[in-house]
Biopython code that builds the backbone (N, CA, C, O; Angstrom):
import numpy as np
from Bio.PDB.StructureBuilder import StructureBuilder

atoms = [
    (1, "UNK", "N", (97.235, 81.683, 131.676)),
    (1, "UNK", "CA", (97.316, 82.969, 132.125)),
    (1, "UNK", "C", (96.413, 83.809, 131.219)),
    (1, "UNK", "O", (96.386, 83.749, 129.990)),
    (2, "UNK", "N", (95.653, 84.628, 132.032)),
    (2, "UNK", "CA", (94.548, 85.535, 131.222)),
    (2, "UNK", "C", (95.074, 86.963, 131.422)),
    (2, "UNK", "O", (95.518, 87.342, 132.505)),
    (3, "UNK", "N", (95.009, 87.695, 130.390)),
    (3, "UNK", "CA", (95.413, 89.074, 130.403)),
    (3, "UNK", "C", (94.109, 89.936, 130.457)),
    (3, "UNK", "O", (93.093, 89.500, 129.915)),
    (4, "UNK", "N", (94.103, 91.116, 131.076)),
    (4, "UNK", "CA", (93.015, 92.136, 130.896)),
    (4, "UNK", "C", (93.137, 92.954, 129.591)),
    (4, "UNK", "O", (94.095, 93.671, 129.304)),
    (5, "UNK", "N", (92.083, 92.756, 128.872)),
    (5, "UNK", "CA", (91.911, 93.541, 127.644)),
    (5, "UNK", "C", (91.605, 95.054, 127.987)),
    (5, "UNK", "O", (90.620, 95.384, 128.647)),
    (6, "UNK", "N", (92.559, 95.967, 127.468)),
    (6, "UNK", "CA", (92.296, 97.357, 127.612)),
    (6, "UNK", "C", (91.495, 97.982, 126.630)),
    (6, "UNK", "O", (90.608, 98.783, 126.926)),
    (7, "UNK", "N", (91.796, 97.620, 125.370)),
    (7, "UNK", "CA", (90.974, 98.183, 124.211)),
    (7, "UNK", "C", (91.192, 97.566, 122.920)),
    (7, "UNK", "O", (91.998, 96.635, 122.934)),
    (8, "UNK", "N", (90.660, 97.866, 121.788)),
    (8, "UNK", "CA", (91.028, 97.360, 120.554)),
    (8, "UNK", "C", (92.008, 98.272, 119.970)),
    (8, "UNK", "O", (91.852, 99.492, 120.026)),
    (9, "UNK", "N", (93.164, 97.634, 119.327)),
    (9, "UNK", "CA", (94.176, 98.406, 118.835)),
    (9, "UNK", "C", (93.628, 99.720, 118.046)),
    (9, "UNK", "O", (94.103, 100.845, 118.201)),
    (10, "UNK", "N", (92.627, 99.420, 117.237)),
    (10, "UNK", "CA", (92.187, 100.464, 116.346)),
    (10, "UNK", "C", (91.425, 101.452, 117.216)),
    (10, "UNK", "O", (91.146, 102.488, 116.611)),
    (11, "UNK", "N", (91.041, 101.401, 118.410)),
    (11, "UNK", "CA", (90.596, 102.482, 119.331)),
    (11, "UNK", "C", (91.575, 103.577, 119.477)),
    (11, "UNK", "O", (91.130, 104.676, 119.808)),
    (12, "UNK", "N", (92.797, 103.446, 119.287)),
    (12, "UNK", "CA", (93.952, 104.404, 119.353)),
    (12, "UNK", "C", (94.461, 104.683, 117.856)),
    (12, "UNK", "O", (95.164, 103.844, 117.293)),
    (13, "UNK", "N", (94.158, 105.659, 117.341)),
    (13, "UNK", "CA", (94.669, 105.901, 116.008)),
    (13, "UNK", "C", (96.162, 105.922, 116.041)),
    (13, "UNK", "O", (96.736, 106.297, 117.063)),
    (14, "UNK", "N", (96.849, 105.528, 114.941)),
    (14, "UNK", "CA", (98.317, 105.446, 114.777)),
    (14, "UNK", "C", (98.973, 106.858, 114.935)),
    (14, "UNK", "O", (98.586, 107.800, 114.244)),
    (15, "UNK", "N", (99.853, 106.970, 115.746)),
    (15, "UNK", "CA", (100.680, 108.086, 116.302)),
    (15, "UNK", "C", (99.693, 108.920, 117.245)),
    (15, "UNK", "O", (99.889, 110.119, 117.444)),
    (16, "UNK", "N", (98.753, 108.311, 117.746)),
    (16, "UNK", "CA", (97.878, 109.186, 118.799)),
    (16, "UNK", "C", (97.993, 108.385, 120.052)),
    (16, "UNK", "O", (98.573, 107.303, 120.131)),
    (17, "UNK", "N", (97.270, 109.133, 121.219)),
    (17, "UNK", "CA", (97.370, 108.603, 122.564)),
    (17, "UNK", "C", (95.959, 108.325, 122.956)),
    (17, "UNK", "O", (94.983, 108.615, 122.266)),
    (18, "UNK", "N", (95.929, 107.726, 124.146)),
    (18, "UNK", "CA", (94.565, 107.609, 124.802)),
    (18, "UNK", "C", (94.793, 107.330, 126.290)),
    (18, "UNK", "O", (95.843, 106.889, 126.757)),
    (19, "UNK", "N", (93.608, 107.660, 127.030)),
    (19, "UNK", "CA", (93.849, 107.479, 128.394)),
    (19, "UNK", "C", (92.692, 106.475, 128.868)),
    (19, "UNK", "O", (91.607, 106.494, 128.288)),
    (20, "UNK", "N", (92.905, 105.719, 129.783)),
    (20, "UNK", "CA", (91.976, 104.732, 130.301)),
    (20, "UNK", "C", (92.379, 104.293, 131.770)),
    (20, "UNK", "O", (93.445, 104.691, 132.241)),
    (21, "UNK", "N", (91.668, 103.607, 132.375)),
    (21, "UNK", "CA", (91.826, 103.057, 133.688)),
    (21, "UNK", "C", (91.920, 101.497, 133.587)),
    (21, "UNK", "O", (91.179, 100.881, 132.821)),
    (22, "UNK", "N", (92.876, 100.850, 134.403)),
    (22, "UNK", "CA", (92.791, 99.546, 134.618)),
    (22, "UNK", "C", (93.401, 99.245, 136.059)),
    (22, "UNK", "O", (94.195, 99.955, 136.677)),
    (23, "UNK", "N", (92.807, 97.936, 136.483)),
    (23, "UNK", "CA", (93.209, 97.361, 137.686)),
    (23, "UNK", "C", (94.444, 96.719, 137.603)),
    (23, "UNK", "O", (94.640, 95.795, 136.813)),
    (24, "UNK", "N", (95.342, 97.175, 138.415)),
    (24, "UNK", "CA", (96.935, 96.711, 138.559)),
    (24, "UNK", "C", (97.122, 96.515, 140.029)),
    (24, "UNK", "O", (96.896, 97.355, 140.900)),
    (25, "UNK", "N", (97.589, 95.231, 140.201)),
    (25, "UNK", "CA", (97.812, 94.897, 141.656)),
    (25, "UNK", "C", (96.715, 95.142, 142.605)),
    (25, "UNK", "O", (96.917, 95.513, 143.762)),
    (26, "UNK", "N", (95.438, 94.907, 142.053)),
    (26, "UNK", "CA", (94.301, 95.064, 142.892)),
    (26, "UNK", "C", (93.663, 96.579, 143.021)),
    (26, "UNK", "O", (92.622, 96.824, 143.632)),
    (27, "UNK", "N", (94.391, 97.451, 142.407)),
    (27, "UNK", "CA", (93.927, 98.791, 142.523)),
    (27, "UNK", "C", (93.779, 99.427, 141.242)),
    (27, "UNK", "O", (94.550, 99.157, 140.322)),
    (28, "UNK", "N", (92.704, 100.374, 141.101)),
    (28, "UNK", "CA", (92.578, 101.130, 139.693)),
    (28, "UNK", "C", (93.722, 102.111, 139.449)),
    (28, "UNK", "O", (94.206, 102.765, 140.373)),
    (29, "UNK", "N", (94.082, 102.187, 138.380)),
    (29, "UNK", "CA", (95.325, 103.092, 137.829)),
    (29, "UNK", "C", (94.892, 103.785, 136.676)),
    (29, "UNK", "O", (94.339, 103.150, 135.778)),
    (30, "UNK", "N", (95.107, 105.255, 136.560)),
    (30, "UNK", "CA", (94.849, 105.791, 135.112)),
    (30, "UNK", "C", (96.119, 105.467, 134.383)),
    (30, "UNK", "O", (97.227, 105.482, 134.918)),
    (31, "UNK", "N", (95.875, 105.158, 133.061)),
    (31, "UNK", "CA", (96.864, 104.820, 132.136)),
    (31, "UNK", "C", (96.957, 105.906, 130.951)),
    (31, "UNK", "O", (96.014, 106.601, 130.571)),
    (32, "UNK", "N", (98.229, 105.924, 130.451)),
    (32, "UNK", "CA", (98.471, 106.661, 129.162)),
    (32, "UNK", "C", (98.840, 105.502, 128.125)),
    (32, "UNK", "O", (99.740, 104.702, 128.381)),
    (33, "UNK", "N", (98.150, 105.454, 127.023)),
    (33, "UNK", "CA", (98.559, 104.610, 125.935)),
    (33, "UNK", "C", (98.990, 105.413, 124.727)),
    (33, "UNK", "O", (98.371, 106.408, 124.349)),
    (34, "UNK", "N", (100.020, 104.965, 124.167)),
    (34, "UNK", "CA", (100.619, 105.620, 122.829)),
    (34, "UNK", "C", (100.814, 104.621, 121.889)),
    (34, "UNK", "O", (101.484, 103.614, 122.120)),
    (35, "UNK", "N", (100.134, 104.907, 120.607)),
    (35, "UNK", "CA", (100.336, 103.772, 119.640)),
    (35, "UNK", "C", (101.295, 104.388, 118.517)),
    (35, "UNK", "O", (101.223, 105.498, 117.990)),
    (36, "UNK", "N", (102.168, 103.406, 118.311)),
    (36, "UNK", "CA", (103.180, 103.655, 117.066)),
    (36, "UNK", "C", (102.969, 102.341, 116.240)),
    (36, "UNK", "O", (103.475, 101.272, 116.584)),
    (37, "UNK", "N", (102.306, 102.471, 115.295)),
    (37, "UNK", "CA", (102.047, 101.283, 114.405)),
    (37, "UNK", "C", (101.407, 100.167, 115.138)),
    (37, "UNK", "O", (100.329, 100.342, 115.706)),
    (38, "UNK", "N", (102.036, 98.996, 115.152)),
    (38, "UNK", "CA", (101.450, 97.932, 115.890)),
    (38, "UNK", "C", (101.792, 97.716, 117.217)),
    (38, "UNK", "O", (101.432, 96.720, 117.844)),
    (39, "UNK", "N", (102.624, 98.808, 117.768)),
    (39, "UNK", "CA", (103.170, 98.829, 118.982)),
    (39, "UNK", "C", (102.493, 99.845, 119.883)),
    (39, "UNK", "O", (102.283, 100.986, 119.470)),
    (40, "UNK", "N", (102.113, 99.422, 121.230)),
    (40, "UNK", "CA", (101.475, 100.361, 122.157)),
    (40, "UNK", "C", (102.376, 100.485, 123.287)),
    (40, "UNK", "O", (102.778, 99.454, 123.826)),
    (41, "UNK", "N", (102.745, 101.642, 123.717)),
    (41, "UNK", "CA", (103.516, 101.927, 124.895)),
    (41, "UNK", "C", (102.540, 102.373, 125.977)),
    (41, "UNK", "O", (101.700, 103.213, 125.654)),
    (42, "UNK", "N", (102.554, 101.914, 127.212)),
    (42, "UNK", "CA", (101.732, 102.268, 128.217)),
    (42, "UNK", "C", (102.460, 102.599, 129.629)),
    (42, "UNK", "O", (103.367, 101.920, 130.110)),
    (43, "UNK", "N", (101.914, 103.734, 130.190)),
    (43, "UNK", "CA", (102.430, 104.342, 131.487)),
    (43, "UNK", "C", (101.329, 104.513, 132.394)),
    (43, "UNK", "O", (100.158, 104.466, 132.019)),
    (44, "UNK", "N", (101.725, 104.732, 133.717)),
    (44, "UNK", "CA", (100.822, 105.158, 134.735)),
    (44, "UNK", "C", (100.653, 106.616, 134.561)),
    (44, "UNK", "O", (101.652, 107.328, 134.466)),
    (45, "UNK", "N", (99.463, 107.111, 134.513)),
    (45, "UNK", "CA", (99.270, 108.684, 134.229)),
    (45, "UNK", "C", (99.494, 109.475, 135.448)),
    (45, "UNK", "O", (98.579, 110.052, 136.035)),
    (46, "UNK", "N", (100.821, 109.496, 135.850)),
    (46, "UNK", "CA", (101.133, 110.271, 136.997)),
    (46, "UNK", "C", (102.507, 110.907, 136.707)),
    (46, "UNK", "O", (103.433, 110.160, 136.389)),
    (47, "UNK", "N", (102.694, 112.202, 136.794)),
    (47, "UNK", "CA", (103.923, 112.793, 136.490)),
    (47, "UNK", "C", (104.838, 112.674, 137.630)),
    (47, "UNK", "O", (104.436, 112.958, 138.758)),
    (48, "UNK", "N", (106.108, 112.251, 137.409)),
    (48, "UNK", "CA", (107.010, 111.950, 138.524)),
    (48, "UNK", "C", (107.647, 113.328, 139.180)),
    (48, "UNK", "O", (108.563, 113.323, 140.003)),
    (49, "UNK", "N", (107.068, 114.369, 138.723)),
    (49, "UNK", "CA", (107.284, 115.714, 139.187)),
    (49, "UNK", "C", (106.533, 115.950, 140.540)),
    (49, "UNK", "O", (107.121, 116.121, 141.608)),
    (50, "UNK", "N", (105.197, 115.943, 140.388)),
    (50, "UNK", "CA", (104.215, 116.172, 141.399)),
    (50, "UNK", "C", (103.187, 115.100, 141.590)),
    (50, "UNK", "O", (102.419, 115.235, 142.543)),
    (51, "UNK", "N", (103.072, 114.091, 140.841)),
    (51, "UNK", "CA", (102.160, 113.148, 140.861)),
    (51, "UNK", "C", (100.720, 113.430, 140.233)),
    (51, "UNK", "O", (99.774, 112.686, 140.494)),
    (52, "UNK", "N", (100.611, 114.393, 139.503)),
    (52, "UNK", "CA", (99.324, 114.894, 138.854)),
    (52, "UNK", "C", (99.279, 114.100, 137.527)),
    (52, "UNK", "O", (100.302, 113.662, 137.001)),
    (53, "UNK", "N", (98.030, 113.938, 137.010)),
    (53, "UNK", "CA", (97.901, 113.482, 135.814)),
    (53, "UNK", "C", (98.465, 114.453, 134.692)),
    (53, "UNK", "O", (98.518, 115.672, 134.854)),
    (54, "UNK", "N", (98.855, 113.844, 133.612)),
    (54, "UNK", "CA", (99.606, 114.501, 132.661)),
    (54, "UNK", "C", (98.627, 115.282, 131.560)),
    (54, "UNK", "O", (99.039, 116.259, 130.934)),
    (55, "UNK", "N", (97.471, 114.815, 131.419)),
    (55, "UNK", "CA", (96.661, 115.333, 130.367)),
    (55, "UNK", "C", (95.822, 116.531, 130.854)),
    (55, "UNK", "O", (95.331, 116.479, 131.982)),
    (56, "UNK", "N", (95.627, 117.632, 130.048)),
    (56, "UNK", "CA", (94.791, 118.723, 130.139)),
    (56, "UNK", "C", (93.255, 118.240, 129.875)),
    (56, "UNK", "O", (92.335, 118.417, 130.672)),
    (57, "UNK", "N", (93.157, 117.641, 128.693)),
    (57, "UNK", "CA", (91.966, 116.991, 128.215)),
    (57, "UNK", "C", (92.100, 115.578, 128.456)),
    (57, "UNK", "O", (93.241, 115.128, 128.565)),
    (58, "UNK", "N", (90.941, 114.683, 128.573)),
    (58, "UNK", "CA", (91.229, 113.276, 128.743)),
    (58, "UNK", "C", (91.724, 112.767, 127.466)),
    (58, "UNK", "O", (91.189, 113.041, 126.392)),
    (59, "UNK", "N", (92.843, 111.956, 127.610)),
    (59, "UNK", "CA", (93.405, 111.240, 126.421)),
    (59, "UNK", "C", (94.422, 112.017, 125.684)),
    (59, "UNK", "O", (95.073, 111.427, 124.822)),
    (60, "UNK", "N", (94.643, 113.280, 125.919)),
    (60, "UNK", "CA", (95.357, 114.125, 125.206)),
    (60, "UNK", "C", (96.910, 114.365, 125.853)),
    (60, "UNK", "O", (97.178, 115.235, 126.681)),
    (61, "UNK", "N", (97.763, 113.495, 125.343)),
    (61, "UNK", "CA", (99.043, 113.480, 126.088)),
    (61, "UNK", "C", (100.238, 113.967, 125.298)),
    (61, "UNK", "O", (101.270, 114.233, 125.914)),
    (62, "UNK", "N", (100.185, 114.097, 124.066)),
    (62, "UNK", "CA", (101.372, 114.189, 123.190)),
    (62, "UNK", "C", (101.453, 115.743, 122.810)),
    (62, "UNK", "O", (100.528, 116.552, 122.734)),
    (63, "UNK", "N", (102.925, 115.943, 122.578)),
    (63, "UNK", "CA", (103.358, 117.315, 122.046)),
    (63, "UNK", "C", (102.608, 117.411, 120.694)),
    (63, "UNK", "O", (102.104, 116.468, 120.085)),
    (64, "UNK", "N", (102.623, 118.744, 120.324)),
    (64, "UNK", "CA", (101.779, 119.093, 118.986)),
    (64, "UNK", "C", (102.445, 118.238, 117.784)),
    (64, "UNK", "O", (101.745, 117.828, 116.858)),
    (65, "UNK", "N", (103.747, 118.007, 117.844)),
    (65, "UNK", "CA", (104.315, 117.198, 116.660)),
    (65, "UNK", "C", (104.248, 115.695, 116.871)),
    (65, "UNK", "O", (104.732, 114.898, 116.068)),
    (66, "UNK", "N", (103.578, 115.323, 118.070)),
    (66, "UNK", "CA", (103.375, 113.948, 118.388)),
    (66, "UNK", "C", (104.507, 113.114, 118.558)),
    (66, "UNK", "O", (104.409, 111.904, 118.356)),
    (67, "UNK", "N", (105.743, 113.724, 118.966)),
    (67, "UNK", "CA", (107.065, 113.087, 119.147)),
    (67, "UNK", "C", (107.329, 112.808, 120.621)),
    (67, "UNK", "O", (108.306, 112.103, 120.874)),
    (68, "UNK", "N", (106.662, 113.221, 121.525)),
    (68, "UNK", "CA", (106.751, 113.192, 122.896)),
    (68, "UNK", "C", (105.471, 113.161, 123.642)),
    (68, "UNK", "O", (104.443, 113.661, 123.186)),
    (69, "UNK", "N", (105.549, 112.511, 124.913)),
    (69, "UNK", "CA", (104.503, 112.657, 125.822)),
    (69, "UNK", "C", (104.721, 113.889, 126.543)),
    (69, "UNK", "O", (105.837, 114.116, 127.010)),
    (70, "UNK", "N", (103.674, 114.789, 126.694)),
    (70, "UNK", "CA", (103.742, 116.091, 127.319)),
    (70, "UNK", "C", (103.030, 116.146, 128.580)),
    (70, "UNK", "O", (101.879, 115.711, 128.624)),
    (71, "UNK", "N", (103.656, 116.694, 129.747)),
    (71, "UNK", "CA", (102.835, 116.854, 131.001)),
    (71, "UNK", "C", (102.266, 118.297, 130.801)),
    (71, "UNK", "O", (103.007, 119.253, 130.572)),
    (72, "UNK", "N", (100.939, 118.398, 130.898)),
    (72, "UNK", "CA", (100.335, 119.582, 130.518)),
    (72, "UNK", "C", (100.499, 120.562, 131.860)),
    (72, "UNK", "O", (100.311, 121.771, 131.725)),
    (73, "UNK", "N", (100.813, 120.068, 133.004)),
    (73, "UNK", "CA", (101.026, 120.911, 134.298)),
    (73, "UNK", "C", (102.287, 121.807, 134.067)),
    (73, "UNK", "O", (102.201, 123.034, 134.114)),
    (74, "UNK", "N", (103.401, 121.186, 133.828)),
    (74, "UNK", "CA", (104.661, 121.973, 133.883)),
    (74, "UNK", "C", (105.578, 121.908, 132.553)),
    (74, "UNK", "O", (106.704, 122.395, 132.454)),
    (75, "UNK", "N", (104.883, 121.220, 131.569)),
    (75, "UNK", "CA", (105.671, 121.166, 130.311)),
    (75, "UNK", "C", (106.577, 120.232, 130.197)),
    (75, "UNK", "O", (107.372, 120.350, 129.264)),
    (76, "UNK", "N", (106.680, 119.229, 130.980)),
    (76, "UNK", "CA", (107.768, 118.101, 130.900)),
    (76, "UNK", "C", (107.590, 117.398, 129.663)),
    (76, "UNK", "O", (106.457, 117.295, 129.193)),
    (77, "UNK", "N", (108.619, 116.886, 129.065)),
    (77, "UNK", "CA", (108.591, 116.054, 127.984)),
    (77, "UNK", "C", (109.248, 114.795, 128.163)),
    (77, "UNK", "O", (110.393, 114.753, 128.614)),
    (78, "UNK", "N", (108.540, 113.646, 127.809)),
    (78, "UNK", "CA", (108.983, 112.389, 128.123)),
    (78, "UNK", "C", (109.046, 111.698, 126.790)),
    (78, "UNK", "O", (108.219, 111.935, 125.910)),
    (79, "UNK", "N", (110.101, 110.782, 126.636)),
    (79, "UNK", "CA", (110.108, 109.962, 125.405)),
    (79, "UNK", "C", (108.981, 108.840, 125.422)),
    (79, "UNK", "O", (108.599, 108.209, 126.408)),
    (80, "UNK", "N", (108.584, 108.744, 124.254)),
    (80, "UNK", "CA", (107.534, 107.748, 124.200)),
    (80, "UNK", "C", (107.931, 106.248, 124.318)),
    (80, "UNK", "O", (107.166, 105.373, 124.722)),
    (81, "UNK", "N", (109.184, 106.059, 123.928)),
    (81, "UNK", "CA", (109.653, 104.535, 123.886)),
    (81, "UNK", "C", (110.052, 104.092, 125.256)),
    (81, "UNK", "O", (110.081, 102.881, 125.477)),
    (82, "UNK", "N", (110.384, 104.996, 126.262)),
    (82, "UNK", "CA", (110.833, 104.498, 127.574)),
    (82, "UNK", "C", (110.312, 105.310, 128.556)),
    (82, "UNK", "O", (110.541, 104.950, 129.710)),
    (83, "UNK", "N", (109.643, 106.355, 128.387)),
    (83, "UNK", "CA", (108.919, 107.264, 129.317)),
    (83, "UNK", "C", (110.073, 108.132, 130.057)),
    (83, "UNK", "O", (109.710, 108.797, 131.027)),
    (84, "UNK", "N", (111.291, 108.172, 129.713)),
    (84, "UNK", "CA", (112.279, 109.123, 130.330)),
    (84, "UNK", "C", (111.951, 110.582, 130.103)),
    (84, "UNK", "O", (111.602, 110.967, 128.987)),
    (85, "UNK", "N", (112.054, 111.385, 131.113)),
    (85, "UNK", "CA", (111.902, 112.758, 131.032)),
    (85, "UNK", "C", (113.201, 113.333, 130.445)),
    (85, "UNK", "O", (114.307, 113.047, 130.902)),
    (86, "UNK", "N", (112.985, 114.227, 129.321)),
    (86, "UNK", "CA", (114.162, 114.857, 128.744)),
    (86, "UNK", "C", (113.974, 116.380, 128.702)),
    (86, "UNK", "O", (114.806, 117.091, 128.139)),
    (87, "UNK", "N", (112.898, 116.874, 129.288)),
    (87, "UNK", "CA", (112.760, 118.312, 129.393)),
    (87, "UNK", "C", (111.837, 118.626, 130.445)),
    (87, "UNK", "O", (110.847, 117.918, 130.631)),
    (88, "UNK", "N", (112.118, 119.755, 131.229)),
    (88, "UNK", "CA", (111.146, 120.196, 132.391)),
    (88, "UNK", "C", (111.681, 119.953, 133.633)),
    (88, "UNK", "O", (112.879, 119.714, 133.780)),
    (89, "UNK", "N", (110.765, 119.999, 134.691)),
    (89, "UNK", "CA", (111.473, 119.821, 136.136)),
    (89, "UNK", "C", (111.692, 118.641, 136.574)),
    (89, "UNK", "O", (112.177, 118.527, 137.700)),
    (90, "UNK", "N", (111.396, 117.513, 135.816)),
    (90, "UNK", "CA", (111.673, 116.081, 136.249)),
    (90, "UNK", "C", (112.705, 115.384, 135.313)),
    (90, "UNK", "O", (112.689, 114.165, 135.144)),
    (91, "UNK", "N", (113.650, 116.257, 134.681)),
    (91, "UNK", "CA", (114.554, 115.618, 133.867)),
    (91, "UNK", "C", (115.315, 114.404, 134.546)),
    (91, "UNK", "O", (115.781, 114.493, 135.682)),
    (92, "UNK", "N", (115.404, 113.296, 133.785)),
    (92, "UNK", "CA", (116.154, 112.158, 134.321)),
    (92, "UNK", "C", (115.171, 111.077, 135.070)),
    (92, "UNK", "O", (115.449, 109.883, 135.180)),
    (93, "UNK", "N", (114.079, 111.642, 135.521)),
    (93, "UNK", "CA", (113.042, 110.664, 136.049)),
    (93, "UNK", "C", (112.145, 110.094, 134.892)),
    (93, "UNK", "O", (112.168, 110.591, 133.766)),
    (94, "UNK", "N", (111.440, 109.142, 135.193)),
    (94, "UNK", "CA", (110.615, 108.423, 134.075)),
    (94, "UNK", "C", (109.261, 108.149, 134.692)),
    (94, "UNK", "O", (109.049, 107.985, 135.893)),
    (95, "UNK", "N", (108.378, 108.122, 133.717)),
    (95, "UNK", "CA", (107.009, 107.573, 133.889)),
    (95, "UNK", "C", (107.144, 106.131, 134.286)),
    (95, "UNK", "O", (108.153, 105.523, 133.927)),
    (96, "UNK", "N", (106.243, 105.547, 134.977)),
    (96, "UNK", "CA", (106.086, 104.250, 135.388)),
    (96, "UNK", "C", (105.541, 103.337, 134.323)),
    (96, "UNK", "O", (104.340, 103.346, 134.052)),
    (97, "UNK", "N", (106.427, 102.526, 133.694)),
    (97, "UNK", "CA", (105.833, 101.837, 132.478)),
    (97, "UNK", "C", (104.761, 100.718, 132.936)),
    (97, "UNK", "O", (104.773, 100.264, 134.080)),
    (98, "UNK", "N", (103.951, 100.362, 132.075)),
    (98, "UNK", "CA", (102.835, 99.232, 132.341)),
    (98, "UNK", "C", (103.094, 98.322, 131.187)),
    (98, "UNK", "O", (102.929, 98.711, 130.031)),
    (99, "UNK", "N", (103.508, 97.085, 131.487)),
    (99, "UNK", "CA", (103.715, 96.170, 130.279)),
    (99, "UNK", "C", (102.408, 95.784, 129.681)),
    (99, "UNK", "O", (101.528, 95.242, 130.349)),
    (100, "UNK", "N", (102.282, 96.081, 128.357)),
    (100, "UNK", "CA", (101.112, 95.679, 127.442)),
    (100, "UNK", "C", (101.608, 94.797, 126.294)),
    (100, "UNK", "O", (102.793, 94.818, 125.961)),
    (101, "UNK", "N", (100.714, 94.033, 125.697)),
    (101, "UNK", "CA", (100.932, 93.331, 124.550)),
    (101, "UNK", "C", (99.824, 93.663, 123.549)),
    (101, "UNK", "O", (98.712, 94.041, 123.918)),
    (102, "UNK", "N", (100.183, 93.501, 122.219)),
    (102, "UNK", "CA", (99.067, 93.706, 121.132)),
    (102, "UNK", "C", (98.866, 92.183, 120.739)),
    (102, "UNK", "O", (99.795, 91.420, 120.477)),
    (103, "UNK", "N", (97.688, 91.892, 120.735)),
    (103, "UNK", "CA", (97.361, 90.391, 120.239)),
    (103, "UNK", "C", (95.944, 90.463, 119.719)),
    (103, "UNK", "O", (95.014, 91.039, 120.282)),
    (104, "UNK", "N", (95.894, 89.796, 118.554)),
    (104, "UNK", "CA", (94.450, 89.527, 118.068)),
    (104, "UNK", "C", (93.695, 90.754, 117.846)),
    (104, "UNK", "O", (92.475, 90.694, 117.991)),
    (105, "UNK", "N", (94.267, 91.918, 117.498)),
    (105, "UNK", "CA", (93.668, 93.208, 117.291)),
    (105, "UNK", "C", (93.339, 93.889, 118.679)),
    (105, "UNK", "O", (92.498, 94.788, 118.683)),
    (106, "UNK", "N", (93.904, 93.544, 119.766)),
    (106, "UNK", "CA", (93.525, 94.121, 121.044)),
    (106, "UNK", "C", (94.831, 94.490, 121.817)),
    (106, "UNK", "O", (95.931, 94.012, 121.537)),
    (107, "UNK", "N", (94.598, 95.395, 122.824)),
    (107, "UNK", "CA", (95.784, 95.769, 123.558)),
    (107, "UNK", "C", (95.320, 95.155, 125.070)),
    (107, "UNK", "O", (94.226, 95.358, 125.596)),
    (108, "UNK", "N", (96.304, 94.446, 125.569)),
    (108, "UNK", "CA", (96.178, 93.724, 126.868)),
    (108, "UNK", "C", (97.227, 94.022, 127.930)),
    (108, "UNK", "O", (98.361, 94.334, 127.567)),
    (109, "UNK", "N", (96.942, 93.951, 129.113)),
    (109, "UNK", "CA", (97.862, 94.089, 130.188)),
    (109, "UNK", "C", (98.673, 92.799, 130.024)),
    (109, "UNK", "O", (98.070, 91.745, 129.824)),
    (110, "UNK", "N", (99.976, 92.828, 130.097)),
    (110, "UNK", "CA", (100.973, 91.718, 129.951)),
    (110, "UNK", "C", (101.000, 90.992, 131.254)),
    (110, "UNK", "O", (101.745, 90.024, 131.406)),
]
sb = StructureBuilder()
sb.init_structure("model")
sb.init_model(0)
sb.init_chain("A")
sb.init_seg("    ")
for serial, (resi, resn, name, xyz) in enumerate(atoms, 1):
    if name == "N":
        sb.init_residue(resn, " ", resi, " ")
    sb.init_atom(name, np.array(xyz, "f"), 0.0, 1.0, " ", f" {name:<3s}", serial, name[0])
structure = sb.get_structure()
């Protein structure tokens, strides 16, 4: 089984986020990646409220204190660990997770 390499782990600073695109199920999808130590969480970059990308500036997804993923359009806040919306117009809905693994210093689609 071969996995698609998204980036090097060091391309995302610890406690920061990054945006990129990857082919999933034969179609390109914009992604949100958030690094916490040696763990990376990944989601489709589409707000469950209106389907718009979450970032104002490319790759900028986190609240100022870096504790949540923030939707720049309507201020919704999503937990980093599971993508659940805990504040804003889509409370109770979740970002669509993308399974990734960190291996040999890289981040790969699982």
